[in-house]
Backbone bond lengths (Angstrom), bond angles and torsions (degrees), N, CA, C in turn:
res aa  C-N    CA-C-N  psi(-1)  N-CA   C-N-CA  omega(-1)  CA-C   N-CA-C  phi
1 X - - - 1.333 - - 1.513 110.76 -
2 X 1.374 119.10 136.56 1.479 126.83 -174.79 1.535 105.30 -88.05
3 X 1.273 113.79 134.95 1.376 121.01 170.69 1.547 113.30 -86.84
4 X 1.220 116.39 131.51 1.560 120.47 174.50 1.417 108.76 -84.36
5 X 1.228 118.98 132.21 1.430 121.20 169.22 1.590 111.33 -82.48
6 X 1.282 112.94 139.42 1.489 115.40 178.03 1.472 111.41 -83.33
7 X 1.355 116.01 122.98 1.424 122.90 -179.09 1.560 108.71 -95.47
8 X 1.300 108.88 139.14 1.447 116.73 175.91 1.473 104.39 -97.12
9 X 1.260 123.99 121.81 1.425 135.97 174.44 1.462 118.08 -151.28
10 X 1.324 114.58 155.08 1.454 113.53 166.77 1.519 119.02 -82.11
11 X 1.369 113.91 146.89 1.453 111.43 179.56 1.541 107.10 -88.51
12 X 1.271 118.62 175.82 1.518 124.16 178.03 1.520 103.10 -69.65
13 X 1.253 124.20 -34.00 1.529 114.87 -176.48 1.481 110.42 -75.40
14 X 1.371 119.22 -31.45 1.588 115.79 169.61 1.455 113.55 -64.27
15 X 1.412 121.44 -42.32 1.393 116.37 179.26 1.394 117.07 -65.87
16 X 1.408 121.30 -35.53 1.383 126.14 171.77 1.557 113.31 -61.18
17 X 1.162 117.16 -41.30 1.412 128.92 169.94 1.581 116.22 -45.83
18 X 1.372 103.64 -60.39 1.538 116.51 174.47 1.591 110.58 -56.83
19 X 1.199 113.97 -48.91 1.577 116.50 175.89 1.471 118.25 -56.71
20 X 1.348 113.57 -37.13 1.495 119.06 169.07 1.431 116.61 -66.04
21 X 1.271 116.49 -46.05 1.488 120.60 176.74 1.593 106.73 -58.07
22 X 1.284 117.72 -44.67 1.519 114.79 -175.07 1.414 112.72 -71.78
23 X 1.445 119.86 -31.91 1.399 122.33 170.73 1.613 117.03 -62.28
24 X 1.276 109.43 -36.90 1.578 114.58 -178.33 1.624 102.29 -73.54
25 X 1.304 120.02 -44.30 1.502 116.94 179.41 1.387 109.04 -64.94
26 X 1.358 125.71 -37.12 1.403 123.75 178.16 1.532 117.32 -66.22
27 X 1.262 110.44 -30.50 1.512 121.29 -177.66 1.600 106.89 -72.51
28 X 1.358 115.39 -27.88 1.486 121.93 178.31 1.570 112.12 -86.56
29 X 1.224 116.10 -39.53 1.507 124.35 -174.00 1.589 110.87 -79.65
30 X 1.287 118.39 -47.64 1.500 122.68 -173.57 1.551 105.45 -53.07
31 X 1.303 121.13 -63.84 1.512 121.30 -174.27 1.518 110.08 -50.79
32 X 1.335 121.47 -38.18 1.515 118.50 178.70 1.463 112.10 -63.70
33 X 1.387 116.27 -38.38 1.530 114.82 -179.59 1.508 108.47 -69.96
34 X 1.416 119.63 -40.60 1.325 116.86 179.05 1.531 117.23 -67.69
35 X 1.388 116.67 -27.74 1.432 114.59 175.33 1.557 108.61 -75.79
36 X 1.404 126.28 -27.21 1.381 126.32 176.25 1.605 109.07 -69.65
37 X 1.286 106.92 -30.37 1.609 110.21 -178.20 1.523 106.65 -71.44
38 X 1.389 120.59 -36.59 1.446 121.37 179.39 1.422 109.08 -68.38
39 X 1.310 116.65 -44.26 1.453 120.20 178.29 1.570 111.29 -56.43
40 X 1.229 120.21 -43.62 1.293 125.02 179.62 1.537 114.92 -60.48
41 X 1.342 115.14 -39.79 1.404 119.82 177.76 1.509 112.93 -70.10
42 X 1.324 116.61 -38.99 1.554 126.79 176.54 1.545 104.10 -57.85
43 X 1.299 116.56 -49.36 1.558 123.42 -176.17 1.446 108.63 -59.51
44 X 1.327 116.69 -47.82 1.458 128.27 178.13 1.551 109.79 -52.46
45 X 1.410 115.37 -53.81 1.357 120.25 177.48 1.530 117.74 -57.38
46 X 1.381 111.45 -45.25 1.447 112.01 173.13 1.462 116.75 -60.91
47 X 1.293 117.76 -41.22 1.479 120.12 178.12 1.570 108.00 -62.56
48 X 1.348 119.26 -41.85 1.484 118.38 178.65 1.545 111.99 -60.40
49 X 1.425 113.53 -40.30 1.515 113.44 -175.00 1.557 107.07 -71.43
50 X 1.346 116.02 -36.73 1.525 112.60 178.05 1.548 109.77 -61.90
51 X 1.360 109.84 -43.62 1.574 113.20 -174.96 1.604 108.87 -59.53
52 X 1.423 114.29 -55.81 1.418 120.89 174.89 1.495 116.48 -44.63
53 X 1.423 112.16 -48.38 1.463 121.45 -172.88 1.642 105.27 -61.08
54 X 1.334 108.89 -46.90 1.493 114.58 -179.40 1.498 113.31 -57.35
55 X 1.236 117.21 -39.06 1.558 131.93 -176.44 1.632 104.14 -71.02
56 X 1.380 119.91 -41.88 1.379 121.02 -179.09 1.482 106.77 -74.06
57 X 1.347 122.07 -36.41 1.518 118.34 175.13 1.525 113.58 -69.12
58 X 1.387 120.43 -25.17 1.487 122.64 176.99 1.461 103.50 -74.00
59 X 1.410 122.29 -44.80 1.489 122.20 174.16 1.407 111.69 -48.34
60 X 1.437 115.10 -52.20 1.436 119.43 -176.93 1.558 114.99 -64.58
61 X 1.257 121.07 -25.70 1.416 123.25 172.79 1.447 114.65 -73.83
62 X 1.392 115.08 -36.78 1.427 116.84 -179.67 1.513 111.93 -81.50
63 X 1.316 125.20 -34.22 1.466 128.24 -173.51 1.551 114.17 -104.27
64 X 1.414 118.37 -8.84 1.442 125.10 179.87 1.524 113.01 75.74
65 X 1.306 111.86 8.44 1.635 109.60 175.33 1.675 105.56 -156.45
66 X 1.318 107.61 163.92 1.402 114.07 -179.35 1.627 105.66 -82.10
67 X 1.287 122.01 164.40 1.383 122.62 171.55 1.455 109.85 -67.00
68 X 1.303 123.07 144.57 1.449 128.56 -178.16 1.507 107.68 -71.26
69 X 1.397 112.92 173.34 1.487 113.14 174.73 1.569 111.33 -69.39
70 X 1.389 112.78 -33.90 1.429 114.59 -176.17 1.624 108.14 -71.48
71 X 1.302 117.19 -42.60 1.588 116.16 173.43 1.473 110.44 -64.76
72 X 1.166 119.90 -40.52 1.588 120.65 179.51 1.463 116.44 65.79
73 X 1.182 121.13 -157.95 1.441 127.60 171.47 1.530 116.13 -63.13
74 X 1.254 112.68 -26.84 1.549 121.04 -177.27 1.561 106.88 -65.53
75 X 1.368 121.19 -14.01 1.416 117.56 174.36 1.446 112.92 -75.79
76 X 1.309 118.41 -2.32 1.428 123.46 178.51 1.588 107.60 -82.37
77 X 1.329 112.40 -26.15 1.475 120.49 -175.54 1.517 116.85 -101.81
78 X 1.412 112.78 -44.95 1.406 122.60 179.51 1.430 108.60 -113.81
79 X 1.334 117.29 131.47 1.532 125.35 -167.52 1.502 104.28 -72.37
80 X 1.403 122.29 121.18 1.433 124.51 169.87 1.587 111.15 -59.76
81 X 1.185 116.05 154.94 1.456 120.21 -173.63 1.588 112.47 -78.14
82 X 1.313 117.51 -12.92 1.500 122.47 -178.09 1.577 114.90 -107.73
83 X 1.320 111.77 29.91 1.546 114.38 -179.16 1.567 114.41 -101.42
84 X 1.317 115.63 -1.67 1.459 122.40 -173.67 1.435 105.36 63.56
85 X 1.434 112.04 -132.09 1.518 124.66 178.57 1.451 108.56 -105.98
86 X 1.369 121.19 16.33 1.494 120.17 -174.73 1.496 110.53 -88.16
87 X 1.292 120.53 -20.32 1.406 126.22 -175.89 1.594 107.95 -68.84
88 X 1.331 119.95 125.69 1.389 118.80 -170.16 1.680 103.61 -129.76
89 X 1.366 115.58 38.27 1.458 116.94 -175.63 1.429 107.99 -103.43
90 X 1.282 119.41 -174.44 1.447 121.59 23.31 1.499 112.38 -78.49
91 X 1.452 116.45 147.12 1.437 121.94 -170.76 1.533 103.21 -94.59
92 X 1.371 120.81 -27.25 1.422 121.30 176.22 1.475 108.73 -110.49
93 X 1.319 116.84 124.40 1.446 122.24 -165.84 1.587 108.68 -80.68
94 X 1.247 118.91 -32.58 1.512 119.33 -178.75 1.473 113.76 -101.40
95 X 1.409 118.14 24.90 1.526 115.54 -175.52 1.443 115.05 81.53
96 X 1.254 114.58 178.54 1.439 121.05 -177.45 1.598 109.99 -82.49
97 X 1.272 114.84 118.18 1.394 117.21 -172.32 1.462 113.63 -80.50
98 X 1.302 121.71 154.01 1.492 125.51 167.92 1.546 110.55 -96.90
99 X 1.313 119.56 155.92 1.372 116.34 178.38 1.534 115.14 -67.49
100 X 1.279 118.36 173.35 1.484 121.51 178.83 1.602 117.20 -57.00
101 X 1.363 116.58 -17.78 1.407 116.49 -176.82 1.613 107.87 -104.31
102 X 1.428 111.87 7.51 1.490 116.73 171.92 1.497 113.91 91.71
103 X 1.312 120.06 9.62 1.481 121.40 179.56 1.523 105.32 -109.46
104 X 1.386 106.29 167.40 1.602 113.69 -171.83 1.548 101.10 -88.31
105 X 1.376 105.19 152.78 1.504 113.92 -179.63 1.650 103.79 -83.46
106 X 1.326 111.30 140.75 1.585 125.78 179.99 1.424 107.67 -76.45
107 X 1.340 119.01 126.40 1.521 121.91 172.18 1.501 105.59 -127.82
108 X 1.355 109.42 144.22 1.536 114.39 -175.31 1.638 103.17 -146.59
109 X 1.253 122.90 134.05 1.538 126.13 176.73 1.503 104.39 -149.07
110 X 1.357 116.91 129.45 1.537 123.04 -13.13 1.449 113.48 -67.78
111 X 1.272 112.79 146.53 1.572 120.13 -178.45 1.408 112.89 -64.68
112 X 1.275 116.88 153.84 1.439 131.36 178.49 1.626 103.26 -81.10
113 X 1.293 122.32 -33.82 1.420 126.42 -175.69 1.492 106.61 -110.99
114 X 1.337 124.26 -22.71 1.429 129.56 179.40 1.545 102.05 -118.10
115 X 1.224 114.62 79.28 1.584 123.26 -174.43 1.468 116.10 -53.12
116 X 1.387 117.95 -45.18 1.374 125.94 174.96 1.582 119.46 -92.24
117 X 1.405 112.55 9.48 1.420 119.69 -175.24 1.587 109.63 -131.41
118 X 1.465 111.32 -124.37 1.202 121.12 -179.37 1.482 114.87 -149.38
119 X 1.339 123.49 144.48 1.450 124.21 168.24 1.395 115.17 -94.07
120 X 1.363 112.61 135.14 1.636 113.45 175.04 1.553 99.53 -140.66
121 X 1.273 110.70 137.08 1.536 120.95 173.48 1.467 115.45 -160.85
122 X 1.396 110.04 160.78 1.424 117.79 176.30 1.538 104.73 -108.17
123 X 1.380 112.86 148.73 1.522 117.10 -173.78 1.545 108.56 -78.59
124 X 1.393 114.84 -6.85 1.528 115.69 172.77 1.557 113.05 82.47
125 X 1.239 112.63 -175.95 1.549 116.19 -173.55 1.513 116.71 -51.36
126 X 1.403 113.47 -36.66 1.511 118.31 -171.81 1.590 109.95 -80.12
127 X 1.361 119.28 -16.39 1.369 129.82 179.04 1.617 108.79 70.90
128 X 1.344 119.25 16.49 1.430 123.72 170.11 1.315 115.34 -107.85
129 X 1.344 113.97 115.25 1.540 123.60 -175.82 1.537 106.00 -68.61
130 X 1.446 115.81 143.05 1.432 121.41 168.82 1.482 112.81 98.88
131 X 1.320 123.18 8.54 1.449 122.33 172.54 1.423 112.62 -112.89
132 X 1.331 118.82 -172.63 1.464 128.41 -173.49 1.556 113.35 -69.40
133 X 1.309 123.48 -14.84 1.364 119.76 179.71 1.560 118.56 -101.73
134 X 1.377 109.06 9.15 1.501 121.30 172.41 1.608 111.53 -64.20
135 X 1.239 114.37 138.68 1.561 120.15 178.15 1.549 101.49 -108.35
136 X 1.270 110.35 121.20 1.553 118.45 -175.54 1.424 116.25 -126.15
137 X 1.372 114.78 174.64 1.560 119.84 -179.95 1.588 103.88 -101.14
138 X 1.216 121.46 10.49 1.451 126.24 -178.37 1.630 108.10 -114.23
139 X 1.253 117.69 158.64 1.478 118.35 175.41 1.548 113.29 -84.55
140 X 1.302 115.08 165.12 1.421 122.89 -175.56 1.526 116.50 -52.64
141 X 1.309 116.18 -25.60 1.523 115.86 -179.35 1.480 106.59 -97.22
142 X 1.334 118.59 10.85 1.525 125.47 163.40 1.568 110.76 62.04
143 X 1.414 117.74 18.01 1.383 126.21 170.74 1.468 122.02 -103.91
144 X 1.324 111.93 -32.04 1.438 113.05 -171.50 1.608 104.79 -120.30
145 X 1.258 114.89 150.30 1.514 118.12 176.76 1.539 115.78 -83.35
146 X 1.238 116.30 140.13 1.508 118.92 172.38 1.476 116.84 -69.56
147 X 1.155 117.67 146.18 1.526 115.34 177.36 1.487 107.71 -118.24
């Protein structure tokens, strides 16, 4: 009589159960990482806006004026022709940044929300300017500037 050896193996049911458990865990964990990634991008955009705003204010202290709409943020990197010897830039060391979603920051002077200063914002994750996901240098009530 032949002896059968007992083989240790997983059954199909056990494999399916493991796959279901992994799928459930994945459905819980992946959205949390996605949300963290979105938060990180929003934080990076807020930091960029604060940095650019600070550089624009330094430009204004040196030259006595804000960059024009035509000059834009590029005036912080490349000296505009009409600043005499007052320009002490470049004010941004690594050039003009784009937002974390790969779009340009919007600059407007005089500002619509900062009447005596400038407006600076990112269109946010959806890339559409003027809606609730925009990241701005003005407060939510659109009357005061963020610091």
